[in-house]
C-alpha positions, 0 to 999 in steps of 0.5 A: 807161310805162302798164300795163293797170290805167291803161289800164282806169281811162282807158278807164272814165273816157271811157265814164263821161264819155260816159255822162254826156254822152248822158244831159245831151244827151237832149232832153226832151219834154213828158210824155204824158197817156195811155200809148202802150202801153195808152192808160191815163191817166198820173198828174199826180204820175208826168208832174212827177216825169219829164218826157218820160214816155210810158208809165205805170208798168205797161208801163214795168215791161214794157218795162225787163223786156224790155230786161234779159232780151232784149238783141237782137243781144248 
């Protein structure tokens, strides 16, 4: 018979498997040459390191901070 800790561990393992599958299944698009927010040129090194990048470092930091602090609907 399973106890609450076993159920929690099973749930955590399932969630991890789903997150890994979602990360692997993301389609990779070509990197943009210009930032979609500010139209600044995205450096070649950034485009090579992160396939599918669409923002410059500054704009990406702003988006990540907004997502961290403003989780709409939660």
